[in-house]
N, CA and C atoms as an extended XYZ file, in Angstrom:
504
Properties=species:S:1:pos:R:3:atomname:S:1:resname:S:1:resid:I:1 pbc="F F F"
N        39.458      241.727       41.944 N   MET     1
C        40.904      241.595       41.800 CA  MET     1
C        41.449      240.932       43.047 C   MET     1
N        42.359      240.057       42.921 N   LEU     2
C        43.018      239.288       43.935 CA  LEU     2
C        44.111      240.171       44.624 C   LEU     2
N        44.174      240.130       45.914 N   SER     3
C        45.217      240.878       46.622 CA  SER     3
C        46.574      240.254       46.194 C   SER     3
N        47.588      241.155       46.121 N   ASN     4
C        48.906      240.697       45.670 CA  ASN     4
C        49.455      239.649       46.646 C   ASN     4
N        49.160      239.784       47.954 N   LYS     5
C        49.644      238.872       48.937 CA  LYS     5
C        49.107      237.449       48.743 C   LYS     5
N        47.801      237.383       48.470 N   VAL     6
C        47.148      236.037       48.183 CA  VAL     6
C        47.617      235.516       46.835 C   VAL     6
N        47.651      236.419       45.845 N   GLY     7
C        48.056      236.017       44.530 CA  GLY     7
C        49.438      235.440       44.506 C   GLY     7
N        50.369      236.125       45.185 N   ASP     8
C        51.742      235.599       45.247 CA  ASP     8
C        51.825      234.266       45.974 C   ASP     8
N        51.044      234.097       47.022 N   ALA     9
C        51.052      232.811       47.748 CA  ALA     9
C        50.475      231.699       46.863 C   ALA     9
N        49.446      232.024       46.112 N   LEU    10
C        48.851      231.052       45.171 CA  LEU    10
C        49.861      230.647       44.082 C   LEU    10
N        50.581      231.675       43.621 N   ASN    11
C        51.624      231.332       42.635 CA  ASN    11
C        52.661      230.392       43.185 C   ASN    11
N        53.083      230.638       44.423 N   GLU    12
C        54.022      229.771       45.085 CA  GLU    12
C        53.452      228.337       45.174 C   GLU    12
N        52.168      228.240       45.545 N   GLN    13
C        51.584      226.892       45.613 CA  GLN    13
C        51.437      226.209       44.240 C   GLN    13
N        51.108      226.999       43.241 N   MET    14
C        51.059      226.426       41.920 CA  MET    14
C        52.413      225.815       41.535 C   MET    14
N        53.507      226.498       41.884 N   ASN    15
C        54.777      225.991       41.617 CA  ASN    15
C        55.151      224.787       42.524 C   ASN    15
N        54.630      224.795       43.735 N   ASN    16
C        54.788      223.661       44.648 CA  ASN    16
C        54.132      222.351       44.084 C   ASN    16
N        52.914      222.557       43.428 N   GLU    17
C        52.229      221.458       42.789 CA  GLU    17
C        53.040      220.894       41.633 C   GLU    17
N        53.706      221.763       40.858 N   LEU    18
C        54.541      221.300       39.792 CA  LEU    18
C        55.775      220.596       40.317 C   LEU    18
N        56.273      221.066       41.438 N   GLN    19
C        57.447      220.397       42.100 CA  GLN    19
C        56.985      218.975       42.535 C   GLN    19
N        55.817      218.864       43.128 N   ALA    20
C        55.286      217.628       43.533 CA  ALA    20
C        55.162      216.613       42.381 C   ALA    20
N        54.712      217.190       41.203 N   ALA    21
C        54.611      216.313       40.042 CA  ALA    21
C        55.993      215.739       39.702 C   ALA    21
N        57.008      216.589       39.754 N   GLN    22
C        58.369      216.106       39.457 CA  GLN    22
C        58.835      215.060       40.520 C   GLN    22
N        58.427      215.280       41.744 N   GLU    23
C        58.806      214.298       42.789 CA  GLU    23
C        58.153      212.938       42.467 C   GLU    23
N        56.883      212.977       42.044 N   TYR    24
C        56.239      211.758       41.797 CA  TYR    24
C        56.800      211.078       40.467 C   TYR    24
N        57.215      211.875       39.509 N   MET    25
C        57.867      211.296       38.339 CA  MET    25
C        59.188      210.585       38.675 C   MET    25
N        59.919      211.148       39.651 N   ALA    26
C        61.128      210.586       40.099 CA  ALA    26
C        60.831      209.244       40.851 C   ALA    26
N        59.768      209.208       41.601 N   MET    27
C        59.362      207.984       42.216 CA  MET    27
C        58.927      206.950       41.189 C   MET    27
N        58.259      207.365       40.129 N   ALA    28
C        57.897      206.487       39.049 CA  ALA    28
C        59.144      205.919       38.397 C   ALA    28
N        60.121      206.767       38.136 N   ALA    29
C        61.406      206.323       37.539 CA  ALA    29
C        62.102      205.251       38.395 C   ALA    29
N        62.086      205.464       39.710 N   TYR    30
C        62.646      204.508       40.580 CA  TYR    30
C        61.949      203.126       40.439 C   TYR    30
N        60.587      203.223       40.439 N   CYS    31
C        59.791      201.975       40.338 CA  CYS    31
C        60.064      201.288       39.050 C   CYS    31
N        60.099      202.077       37.935 N   ASN    32
C        60.343      201.427       36.651 CA  ASN    32
C        61.721      200.767       36.602 C   ASN    32
N        62.704      201.463       37.183 N   TYR    33
C        64.058      200.889       37.241 CA  TYR    33
C        64.086      199.591       37.981 C   TYR    33
N        63.301      199.495       39.029 N   LYS    34
C        63.212      198.254       39.848 CA  LYS    34
C        62.255      197.238       39.285 C   LYS    34
N        61.673      197.517       38.047 N   SER    35
C        60.677      196.632       37.441 CA  SER    35
C        59.341      196.510       38.187 C   SER    35
N        58.946      197.586       38.837 N   TYR    36
C        57.666      197.669       39.520 CA  TYR    36
C        56.779      198.552       38.652 C   TYR    36
N        56.409      198.094       37.512 N   ASP    37
C        55.692      198.893       36.553 CA  ASP    37
C        54.328      199.389       37.076 C   ASP    37
N        53.595      198.563       37.816 N   GLY    38
C        52.299      198.952       38.375 CA  GLY    38
C        52.461      200.038       39.362 C   GLY    38
N        53.506      200.032       40.181 N   PHE    39
C        53.761      201.134       41.138 CA  PHE    39
C        54.197      202.360       40.371 C   PHE    39
N        54.957      202.200       39.277 N   ALA    40
C        55.354      203.326       38.464 CA  ALA    40
C        54.099      203.989       37.919 C   ALA    40
N        53.116      203.218       37.455 N   ASN    41
C        51.912      203.779       36.929 CA  ASN    41
C        51.171      204.618       37.986 C   ASN    41
N        51.158      204.102       39.244 N   PHE    42
C        50.522      204.823       40.335 CA  PHE    42
C        51.146      206.251       40.426 C   PHE    42
N        52.463      206.308       40.377 N   TYR    43
C        53.149      207.609       40.533 CA  TYR    43
C        53.001      208.447       39.244 C   TYR    43
N        52.920      207.833       38.084 N   PHE    44
C        52.614      208.613       36.844 CA  PHE    44
C        51.221      209.311       37.036 C   PHE    44
N        50.302      208.543       37.519 N   GLN    45
C        48.945      209.106       37.701 CA  GLN    45
C        48.934      210.246       38.760 C   GLN    45
N        49.760      210.064       39.824 N   GLN    46
C        49.876      211.072       40.869 CA  GLN    46
C        50.471      212.371       40.248 C   GLN    46
N        51.472      212.180       39.400 N   ALA    47
C        52.084      213.346       38.717 CA  ALA    47
C        51.045      214.112       37.884 C   ALA    47
N        50.218      213.329       37.112 N   LYS    48
C        49.187      213.971       36.338 CA  LYS    48
C        48.219      214.797       37.198 C   LYS    48
N        47.903      214.206       38.391 N   GLU    49
C        46.951      214.834       39.279 CA  GLU    49
C        47.587      216.133       39.827 C   GLU    49
N        48.838      216.140       40.125 N   GLU    50
C        49.532      217.379       40.662 CA  GLU    50
C        49.566      218.425       39.640 C   GLU    50
N        49.789      218.025       38.379 N   ARG    51
C        49.797      219.066       37.272 CA  ARG    51
C        48.373      219.620       37.134 C   ARG    51
N        47.403      218.789       37.261 N   TYR    52
C        46.021      219.223       37.224 CA  TYR    52
C        45.735      220.291       38.312 C   TYR    52
N        46.205      219.951       39.466 N   HIS    53
C        46.082      220.899       40.636 CA  HIS    53
C        46.736      222.246       40.329 C   HIS    53
N        47.913      222.159       39.756 N   ALA    54
C        48.650      223.419       39.352 CA  ALA    54
C        47.847      224.192       38.367 C   ALA    54
N        47.203      223.525       37.424 N   MET    55
C        46.408      224.232       36.399 CA  MET    55
C        45.148      224.822       36.989 C   MET    55
N        44.540      224.138       37.985 N   LYS    56
C        43.396      224.759       38.697 CA  LYS    56
C        43.810      226.075       39.328 C   LYS    56
N        44.877      226.159       39.955 N   ILE    57
C        45.406      227.338       40.565 CA  ILE    57
C        45.754      228.401       39.477 C   ILE    57
N        46.412      227.943       38.410 N   TYR    58
C        46.742      228.850       37.291 CA  TYR    58
C        45.438      229.508       36.728 C   TYR    58
N        44.413      228.731       36.542 N   ASN    59
C        43.133      229.243       36.012 CA  ASN    59
C        42.447      230.164       36.966 C   ASN    59
N        42.523      229.876       38.275 N   PHE    60
C        41.959      230.712       39.295 CA  PHE    60
C        42.679      232.093       39.278 C   PHE    60
N        44.013      232.053       39.267 N   LEU    61
C        44.774      233.306       39.213 CA  LEU    61
C        44.384      234.086       37.988 C   LEU    61
N        44.295      233.472       36.867 N   ASP    62
C        43.936      234.170       35.647 CA  ASP    62
C        42.517      234.751       35.734 C   ASP    62
N        41.591      233.960       36.212 N   ASP    63
C        40.199      234.454       36.330 CA  ASP    63
C        40.084      235.588       37.266 C   ASP    63
N        40.993      235.707       38.269 N   ARG    64
C        40.943      236.785       39.253 CA  ARG    64
C        41.826      237.920       38.872 C   ARG    64
N        42.415      237.915       37.702 N   GLY    65
C        43.182      239.022       37.191 CA  GLY    65
C        44.600      239.119       37.756 C   GLY    65
N        45.098      237.996       38.228 N   HIS    66
C        46.500      237.971       38.741 CA  HIS    66
C        47.341      237.089       37.852 C   HIS    66
N        48.478      237.557       37.437 N   ARG    67
C        49.346      236.891       36.544 CA  ARG    67
C        49.962      235.621       37.256 C   ARG    67
N        49.886      234.472       36.551 N   ALA    68
C        50.556      233.290       36.960 CA  ALA    68
C        52.026      233.400       36.638 C   ALA    68
N        52.879      233.154       37.590 N   VAL    69
C        54.323      233.258       37.402 CA  VAL    69
C        54.989      231.889       37.774 C   VAL    69
N        55.707      231.325       36.797 N   PHE    70
C        56.353      230.070       37.020 CA  PHE    70
C        57.774      230.307       37.471 C   PHE    70
N        58.209      229.488       38.434 N   SER    71
C        59.586      229.517       38.917 CA  SER    71
C        60.251      228.209       38.655 C   SER    71
N        61.538      228.200       38.803 N   GLY    72
C        62.327      226.972       38.597 CA  GLY    72
C        61.992      225.975       39.737 C   GLY    72
N        62.105      224.754       39.412 N   ILE    73
C        61.881      223.716       40.441 CA  ILE    73
C        63.210      223.038       40.724 C   ILE    73
N        63.369      222.525       41.983 N   LYS    74
C        64.587      221.861       42.288 CA  LYS    74
C        64.560      220.429       41.852 C   LYS    74
N        65.766      219.882       41.773 N   GLU    75
C        65.879      218.510       41.366 CA  GLU    75
C        65.191      217.582       42.396 C   GLU    75
N        64.334      216.691       41.939 N   PRO    76
C        63.612      215.841       42.895 CA  PRO    76
C        64.582      214.721       43.451 C   PRO    76
N        64.198      214.238       44.577 N   ARG    77
C        64.963      213.116       45.177 CA  ARG    77
C        64.829      211.943       44.171 C   ARG    77
N        65.916      211.253       43.977 N   LYS    78
C        65.926      210.166       42.944 CA  LYS    78
C        66.240      208.825       43.510 C   LYS    78
N        66.784      208.790       44.756 N   ASP    79
C        67.178      207.497       45.311 CA  ASP    79
C        66.243      207.166       46.477 C   ASP    79
N        65.744      205.939       46.490 N   PHE    80
C        64.830      205.436       47.535 CA  PHE    80
C        65.342      204.115       47.970 C   PHE    80
N        65.039      203.754       49.228 N   ASP    81
C        65.454      202.448       49.771 CA  ASP    81
C        64.557      201.349       49.422 C   ASP    81
N        63.254      201.687       49.115 N   SER    82
C        62.281      200.611       48.820 CA  SER    82
C        60.979      201.215       48.292 C   SER    82
N        60.075      200.390       47.921 N   LEU    83
C        58.719      200.866       47.530 CA  LEU    83
C        58.141      201.558       48.732 C   LEU    83
N        58.225      200.992       49.909 N   LEU    84
C        57.709      201.593       51.159 CA  LEU    84
C        58.269      203.034       51.314 C   LEU    84
N        59.530      203.171       51.063 N   ASP    85
C        60.191      204.514       51.170 CA  ASP    85
C        59.588      205.473       50.233 C   ASP    85
N        59.158      205.100       49.026 N   THR    86
C        58.568      206.035       48.103 CA  THR    86
C        57.216      206.473       48.644 C   THR    86
N        56.459      205.604       49.229 N   PHE    87
C        55.118      205.973       49.785 CA  PHE    87
C        55.270      206.795       51.036 C   PHE    87
N        56.225      206.565       51.865 N   GLU    88
C        56.490      207.373       53.032 CA  GLU    88
C        56.892      208.773       52.603 C   GLU    88
N        57.730      208.838       51.553 N   ALA    89
C        58.134      210.196       51.034 CA  ALA    89
C        56.913      210.892       50.438 C   ALA    89
N        56.053      210.130       49.754 N   GLY    90
C        54.798      210.736       49.210 CA  GLY    90
C        53.907      211.237       50.287 C   GLY    90
N        53.755      210.490       51.379 N   LEU    91
C        52.945      210.964       52.500 CA  LEU    91
C        53.462      212.216       53.083 C   LEU    91
N        54.783      212.254       53.326 N   ALA    92
C        55.417      213.440       53.867 CA  ALA    92
C        55.135      214.659       52.986 C   ALA    92
N        55.261      214.422       51.684 N   GLN    93
C        55.022      215.475       50.670 CA  GLN    93
C        53.545      215.974       50.802 C   GLN    93
N        52.659      215.036       50.849 N   GLU    94
C        51.211      215.393       50.957 CA  GLU    94
C        50.878      216.159       52.246 C   GLU    94
N        51.532      215.789       53.341 N   LYS    95
C        51.333      216.469       54.615 CA  LYS    95
C        51.802      217.923       54.500 C   LYS    95
N        52.962      218.123       53.792 N   GLN    96
C        53.422      219.485       53.640 CA  GLN    96
C        52.493      220.291       52.718 C   GLN    96
N        51.884      219.662       51.680 N   VAL    97
C        50.863      220.309       50.895 CA  VAL    97
C        49.719      220.765       51.714 C   VAL    97
N        49.271      219.884       52.629 N   THR    98
C        48.149      220.174       53.452 CA  THR    98
C        48.479      221.462       54.317 C   THR    98
N        49.683      221.463       54.905 N   LYS    99
C        50.104      222.721       55.629 CA  LYS    99
C        50.109      223.922       54.759 C   LYS    99
N        50.532      223.792       53.496 N   ASN   100
C        50.533      224.969       52.608 CA  ASN   100
C        49.138      225.450       52.369 C   ASN   100
N        48.194      224.528       52.208 N   PHE   101
C        46.789      224.968       51.986 CA  PHE   101
C        46.237      225.527       53.251 C   PHE   101
N        46.579      225.076       54.449 N   TYR   102
C        46.165      225.735       55.672 CA  TYR   102
C        46.669      227.193       55.701 C   TYR   102
N        47.907      227.317       55.373 N   HIS   103
C        48.499      228.685       55.384 CA  HIS   103
C        47.784      229.575       54.353 C   HIS   103
N        47.533      229.021       53.177 N   LEU   104
C        46.796      229.822       52.169 CA  LEU   104
C        45.419      230.213       52.656 C   LEU   104
N        44.746      229.266       53.305 N   SER   105
C        43.411      229.561       53.813 CA  SER   105
C        43.465      230.642       54.907 C   SER   105
N        44.441      230.569       55.798 N   ASP   106
C        44.606      231.566       56.818 CA  ASP   106
C        44.868      232.988       56.172 C   ASP   106
N        45.723      232.978       55.166 N   LEU   107
C        46.036      234.234       54.502 CA  LEU   107
C        44.811      234.807       53.782 C   LEU   107
N        44.072      233.917       53.088 N   ALA   108
C        42.874      234.420       52.380 CA  ALA   108
C        41.848      234.937       53.458 C   ALA   108
N        41.787      234.348       54.565 N   TRP   109
C        40.874      234.833       55.570 CA  TRP   109
C        41.303      236.215       56.106 C   TRP   109
N        42.611      236.379       56.352 N   GLU   110
C        43.150      237.615       56.782 CA  GLU   110
C        42.917      238.768       55.781 C   GLU   110
N        43.013      238.410       54.523 N   GLU   111
C        42.856      239.345       53.423 CA  GLU   111
C        41.394      239.563       52.969 C   GLU   111
N        40.517      238.824       53.655 N   ARG   112
C        39.059      238.841       53.316 CA  ARG   112
C        38.790      238.482       51.866 C   ARG   112
N        39.511      237.440       51.371 N   GLU   113
C        39.306      236.942       50.075 CA  GLU   113
C        38.409      235.731       50.129 C   GLU   113
N        37.136      236.029       50.180 N   HIS   114
C        36.131      234.977       50.385 CA  HIS   114
C        36.012      234.014       49.176 C   HIS   114
N        36.169      234.535       47.994 N   GLN   115
C        36.158      233.646       46.825 CA  GLN   115
C        37.359      232.668       46.862 C   GLN   115
N        38.480      233.192       47.301 N   THR   116
C        39.629      232.364       47.418 CA  THR   116
C        39.452      231.254       48.479 C   THR   116
N        38.816      231.582       49.567 N   LEU   117
C        38.515      230.609       50.615 CA  LEU   117
C        37.652      229.531       50.016 C   LEU   117
N        36.639      229.901       49.266 N   SER   118
C        35.791      228.872       48.647 CA  SER   118
C        36.604      227.999       47.725 C   SER   118
N        37.457      228.608       46.925 N   PHE   119
C        38.306      227.848       45.994 CA  PHE   119
C        39.192      226.896       46.797 C   PHE   119
N        39.814      227.319       47.861 N   LEU   120
C        40.724      226.533       48.615 CA  LEU   120
C        40.061      225.368       49.316 C   LEU   120
N        38.780      225.447       49.608 N   ASN   121
C        38.107      224.306       50.243 CA  ASN   121
C        38.188      223.057       49.462 C   ASN   121
N        38.159      223.175       48.157 N   TRP   122
C        38.246      221.988       47.303 CA  TRP   122
C        39.579      221.268       47.549 C   TRP   122
N        40.654      222.085       47.646 N   PHE   123
C        41.966      221.511       47.871 CA  PHE   123
C        42.079      220.883       49.297 C   PHE   123
N        41.499      221.525       50.285 N   LEU   124
C        41.516      221.008       51.619 CA  LEU   124
C        40.855      219.625       51.693 C   LEU   124
N        39.684      219.549       51.028 N   ASP   125
C        38.987      218.232       50.987 CA  ASP   125
C        39.850      217.223       50.236 C   ASP   125
N        40.450      217.651       49.168 N   GLU   126
C        41.349      216.698       48.390 CA  GLU   126
C        42.480      216.208       49.259 C   GLU   126
N        43.099      217.073       50.098 N   GLN   127
C        44.177      216.649       50.908 CA  GLN   127
C        43.816      215.538       51.901 C   GLN   127
N        42.608      215.529       52.377 N   VAL   128
C        42.131      214.496       53.288 CA  VAL   128
C        42.250      213.133       52.540 C   VAL   128
N        41.780      213.139       51.283 N   GLU   129
C        41.811      211.915       50.471 CA  GLU   129
C        43.246      211.484       50.200 C   GLU   129
N        44.138      212.456       49.849 N   GLU   130
C        45.489      212.151       49.472 CA  GLU   130
C        46.252      211.534       50.642 C   GLU   130
N        46.180      212.156       51.776 N   GLU   131
C        46.887      211.595       52.959 CA  GLU   131
C        46.333      210.240       53.340 C   GLU   131
N        45.027      210.063       53.349 N   ALA   132
C        44.435      208.791       53.622 CA  ALA   132
C        44.881      207.700       52.623 C   ALA   132
N        44.964      208.047       51.374 N   MET   133
C        45.370      207.125       50.370 CA  MET   133
C        46.801      206.613       50.631 C   MET   133
N        47.726      207.601       50.931 N   PHE   134
C        49.110      207.193       51.170 CA  PHE   134
C        49.241      206.374       52.455 C   PHE   134
N        48.458      206.753       53.475 N   ASP   135
C        48.456      205.934       54.730 CA  ASP   135
C        48.034      204.514       54.422 C   ASP   135
N        46.999      204.351       53.638 N   THR   136
C        46.503      202.964       53.276 CA  THR   136
C        47.607      202.253       52.534 C   THR   136
N        48.199      202.818       51.561 N   HIS   137
C        49.267      202.136       50.763 CA  HIS   137
C        50.438      201.732       51.724 C   HIS   137
N        50.759      202.590       52.602 N   ILE   138
C        51.845      202.256       53.582 CA  ILE   138
C        51.469      201.095       54.460 C   ILE   138
N        50.169      201.131       54.933 N   ASP   139
C        49.731      199.979       55.723 CA  ASP   139
C        49.770      198.652       54.939 C   ASP   139
N        49.340      198.696       53.666 N   TYR   140
C        49.384      197.500       52.831 CA  TYR   140
C        50.796      197.004       52.627 C   TYR   140
N        51.702      197.890       52.300 N   LEU   141
C        53.045      197.470       52.032 CA  LEU   141
C        53.728      196.908       53.281 C   LEU   141
N        53.439      197.498       54.409 N   LYS   142
C        53.928      196.913       55.658 CA  LYS   142
C        53.387      195.521       56.007 C   LYS   142
N        52.092      195.361       55.640 N   ARG   143
C        51.458      194.080       55.854 CA  ARG   143
C        51.994      192.993       54.875 C   ARG   143
N        52.253      193.426       53.652 N   ILE   144
C        52.743      192.490       52.632 CA  ILE   144
C        54.159      192.072       52.914 C   ILE   144
N        54.991      192.964       53.443 N   LYS   145
C        56.396      192.764       53.718 CA  LYS   145
C        57.106      192.176       52.499 C   LYS   145
N        57.614      190.983       52.640 N   ASP   146
C        58.339      190.303       51.592 CA  ASP   146
C        57.587      189.238       50.849 C   ASP   146
N        56.266      189.298       50.928 N   ASP   147
C        55.410      188.325       50.200 CA  ASP   147
C        55.352      188.735       48.730 C   ASP   147
N        56.152      188.084       47.920 N   SER   148
C        56.232      188.481       46.490 CA  SER   148
C        54.905      188.240       45.759 C   SER   148
N        54.149      187.231       46.150 N   ASN   149
C        52.850      186.952       45.527 CA  ASN   149
C        51.856      188.062       45.810 C   ASN   149
N        51.768      188.467       47.069 N   ALA   150
C        50.890      189.579       47.472 CA  ALA   150
C        51.337      190.880       46.812 C   ALA   150
N        52.595      191.111       46.749 N   LEU   151
C        53.128      192.334       46.087 CA  LEU   151
C        52.736      192.363       44.627 C   LEU   151
N        52.850      191.218       43.991 N   TYR   152
C        52.497      191.102       42.544 CA  TYR   152
C        51.008      191.431       42.359 C   TYR   152
N        50.175      190.854       43.166 N   ILE   153
C        48.755      191.118       43.077 CA  ILE   153
C        48.407      192.601       43.291 C   ILE   153
N        49.053      193.156       44.338 N   TYR   154
C        48.915      194.552       44.645 CA  TYR   154
C        49.306      195.478       43.572 C   TYR   154
N        50.465      195.077       42.925 N   GLU   155
C        51.005      195.890       41.796 CA  GLU   155
C        50.036      195.852       40.598 C   GLU   155
N        49.406      194.727       40.391 N   LEU   156
C        48.419      194.628       39.270 CA  LEU   156
C        47.267      195.603       39.495 C   LEU   156
N        46.842      195.740       40.747 N   GLU   157
C        45.771      196.719       41.052 CA  GLU   157
C        46.219      198.136       40.755 C   GLU   157
N        47.459      198.508       41.186 N   LEU   158
C        47.928      199.825       40.977 CA  LEU   158
C        48.164      200.129       39.521 C   LEU   158
N        48.438      199.130       38.764 N   ALA   159
C        48.640      199.318       37.290 CA  ALA   159
C        47.354      199.750       36.614 C   ALA   159
N        46.188      199.492       37.216 N   LYS   160
C        44.898      199.871       36.691 CA  LYS   160
C        44.525      201.321       36.940 C   LYS   160
N        45.234      201.924       37.863 N   ARG   161
C        44.887      203.337       38.230 CA  ARG   161
C        45.017      204.263       37.057 C   ARG   161
N        44.001      205.126       36.885 N   GLU   162
C        44.009      206.111       35.829 CA  GLU   162
C        43.362      207.362       36.377 C   GLU   162
N        44.170      208.456       36.213 N   PHE   163
C        43.723      209.777       36.682 CA  PHE   163
C        42.795      210.349       35.596 C   PHE   163
N        41.596      210.798       36.018 N   LYS   164
C        40.714      211.412       35.078 CA  LYS   164
C        40.271      212.757       35.707 C   LYS   164
N        40.509      213.803       34.962 N   GLU   165
C        40.230      215.178       35.533 CA  GLU   165
C        38.801      215.323       35.914 C   GLU   165
N        37.835      214.792       35.164 N   ASP   166
C        36.442      215.016       35.467 CA  ASP   166
C        35.987      214.306       36.744 C   ASP   166
N        36.798      213.419       37.316 N   GLU   167
C        36.463      212.712       38.531 CA  GLU   167
C        37.023      213.430       39.731 C   GLU   167
N        37.784      214.432       39.503 N   GLU   168
C        38.378      215.220       40.614 CA  GLU   168
C        37.357      215.957       41.336 C   GLU   168
């Protein structure tokens, strides 16, 4: 049985993952509105990934005999200054998620929840990839600047992105 302290913290993170999915959907909506459909696809796939992460936590809670509890989520940011702004917001969000998982790991250690520590390692590894990916996209967008041809080619690449659960 999972300690209530760890279970409650995992519930909070499950809801944070769902909030992140909403944030990415808002970024997708911004991109679609600006006719950046490839970039919108990138964010749609990010949202799918965040929902997948939430379900991983949900299933872990259930497997450990702790009830998953859903809370309301706040309205996501909907206005952005540019594509670059969406990626910078995404990176800031991923950095916060990393901090959340550090906190969860510390809490699991304090509570001697070794199975939870093992479970959380997957997320910690995932966060390295997430932050690096956003850093790379930010670098690319800064390099591209106002080169519409380069942006078009880059957008075509992002349009191909597809999240697949079994590759996680």
